[in-house]
N, C-alpha and C positions, 0 to 999 in steps of 0.2 A: 346557494347555487347550486342548480340542477348539476351542471358539469362536476361539481365534485362529490356526486352522490356515491360514485364507485368507490371513493375512499372508505366509505363505510365496511365494504368489503372486509380491506386491510386493518382498519382502525377502530370498527364497531360503532355503536350509536349511542352508547351512554354518554352522560354529561361529562365533559372532559376538559380540563385546564390547556390553555394554549400551549403551554411548556410542555405538557404531557402528551397533548397530538403531535407535535413535531419530534419529540423522543419517541413515540411509538412508531412514528413513520422511519426516521433514520437509524434507531438502533440496532446493533448487529444481531441481537436476538429477536428482533420482530419480523413480522410476515413479508414487509417490502424489501428489507434485507435479504431474506431468503429467495427471493426472486431477483432481486438486482443488487448483488453484492458490492457495487460500485458506490453505493450510499452507505455502506455499513460502517457504524461508528459506535465506539464504546461510550455511552453518553449516559449511564446509569441505569434505572430501573423504574417500573411503573411503583408509584407509592400507594399509601393507603386511601380510601375512598374517605373523602371529607364531606359533610354533609351533601351526600349524593353525589359527589364530583370526584372523578379520577384525579389522582395529582402524580407528581414524578420526583422520585428521590434523584438529585443532582450530584454531580461530582464534589467529593468531600464528605458527603453523607456516609452514614453506615449501610452497606448493603446486605442483605441475606445470603447465606453461604451458597446458594443455589444460583446466584445473579454472577459469580465469580469461581467459578468450578477451576479444578486443577485437570488439564487435559493430558497430562503424562509427559513423558521425556520426549526428546526431539528425536524425529525419526532418523534411521542410519542409512536412508536409501532413498533416491527420489523415487523409485516405484511407492514407497511408503509414506510419501509427503502428503500432509495435512495438517490441520491445526493441532498445537502442542502448546505446553506451558500453562502456567498460572494466569486464567485471566485476569484482566483488570478494567478498570472503567474511568481512563485518563483523559476524556474530554468534557468539559465544562459546558454544558448545554447553554445554561441560561446566561453566562457571562462571555463566552467564547464563539458559539455555534451560533445560536440565534441572531445576534446583531448582524451576521453577514448576509442574512435577508433583506435587511432594511437600511443597512448604512450604506452612504454611497463610495465610490471609488475601490470597490471590490467585485470581482466576478467569482468568488470562490465556491459559490453554490450553483455556479453554471456547469453542470456535470457532462463533459465531452465523452466519458468513457464508451459507451454504447455505440457511437458514432465514430470511433477514431480507426477501425478497421484492424483492430487487434488480432481479431479471431481469424481475419483473413491472412495476415502476416505472422501467424503465430510459427514460432522457431526458425524464423529467417534473420533474426539479429538486424542489423543495420543495412545489411545488402540484400536488395530485393531481386536479384536475377533470377533466382529459384523461382520467382512467381512471376514477373514481368518479361522476362526475354523469351523470344521464340523457343519451341521445342527443337533441339532436346535440352539445351542449355536450361529453359524454364519452363514454366506452365502455360506459357501463351498468352498471359492476361497483358498484352501490349497496350490496353487502355489505362494501364497503372504505371506511372512514372519509375523507370528503372533506376533504383539507387545502387550506386556502386561504390561511393566514396566511404565507408566505414574504416578500410586501411589508411584513410589518411586522419583519421582522429587520432592525434598524438597528444592529448592533454589527460592530464589525471581525470578519474573518473571515481564518484562515490555513489552507492546504492544503498536505499534503505528497504526493510521489509517488517511486517508485523505477523508474528506466528499463528496469529487467528484471522489473517487476512488473505489476499490473492498470492501473496509471496511468502509462504510460510517457511522456506528453508532457502538459505542462500545458494545452494545446488541449483536454483531457477534461473540464477545469473549467470551460469557458465557459458551458455550459448551465445548471450548477448557479448559477454566479455571476450570472447575467441574471435568476434568478427572485427574488434578494434585494431588498430595498428599498435606498435610498441609506443609507450609513454616515451618522449624526449623532452618531457619539461625538464626544468632544472631540479625541481622536487624529487624526480625518480633518479635511479641511480644509472638508467642506460642498459642494465642486463637482466634485472628481473623481469619474467613475461607477466602480462595480466594474469593468467592462471597457471600457477605452480605445480598445481596435480589437483587434476578434476575428481579424482577418487579417494584423497587422502586428506582428513581422516575416512570420509567415507563420501558416497557422491551427494547427499543431503547437505554436508557441510564440508563443503572442498577448501582447499589452499588457494587462495587468491593472494595476487602480488603484493597487496598491501600499498603503503604510501611509497615504497621502494619501487613498485611494479606499475604503479598508477591506478589500481582497481581495487577498492574497499567495498565490503559489504556489511552492514550491520542490522542485527535483527532486535526488534523491540518485543519482548516477551508477553503475549496475551493481547497485542494490538490487532484491533481490525484494521480493515483497508484505509479508510479516512485517518484514522487515529494518527498516522505517521506524521501527517502534517497539521493536525488541529490539536495534539494532546498537550497537556500543560506540562511545564519544565519541572516534574517531580522525579523521584527516585526510579520510576519505571520507564523514564525517557532515555532512549538509546540513540537519538536522532540529533538534538541541539547539540550536545558536547561534542560527537565526532564531527558535526557539520561545521561547527567553529573552529576545531583543530584544522580542518580540511583547508577552509577559507583562509586561516591565519597564515597557515603553511605556503600555500600558495601565492598568497599577497607579499610574503617577504623574500620571494625569489623574483 
């Protein structure tokens, strides 16, 4: 297909298995993810050339050390925030990711991120007054709906990030948490705030209210952007366990 010729710039033109082509496009170490981080997924690595065809090393196989480097300790301030920790390859390309492209009843691969407007509303939390209200209260973008209901959000909130993704440190969630109203759900204690201390132990890893205050943040070390929702339930996964506890705790109330 002539329309797909541009992909050779990212993927090359050498004979390649279908699995390797998708891996090369979506993997967090690939050229596509370097320019479009919203597709970045830790899917493995390019494998050996077999009979002149490039192959792919999938989840569960042994990877060369350079594929899973250690990016060092966690940052101690938001200014230093960037990827850190031991990289892992937790998403199963062949059995987990590829079926989302051809099985029905899923829109997982319909990536909305580029058109979601997050770059326009960055650092505004859930209250868009600073953007959509007329000056001096806002930036005069009256074409955008003025959202003012963040303070009415009184339910527990849980958030997840990957240390090799777009949310590498919990401190990135402080601004969002501070826009919410106090948690009044039965699972909260009614006194603990969403953010207990934004600077302790440091601005990159602050103290949130946890279950008592209705705001929890969990990081998965070495995860890229999409891994948070696509990774297998192995020892590296710090999403499924906390999420199940969250759901269970709030269903019981």
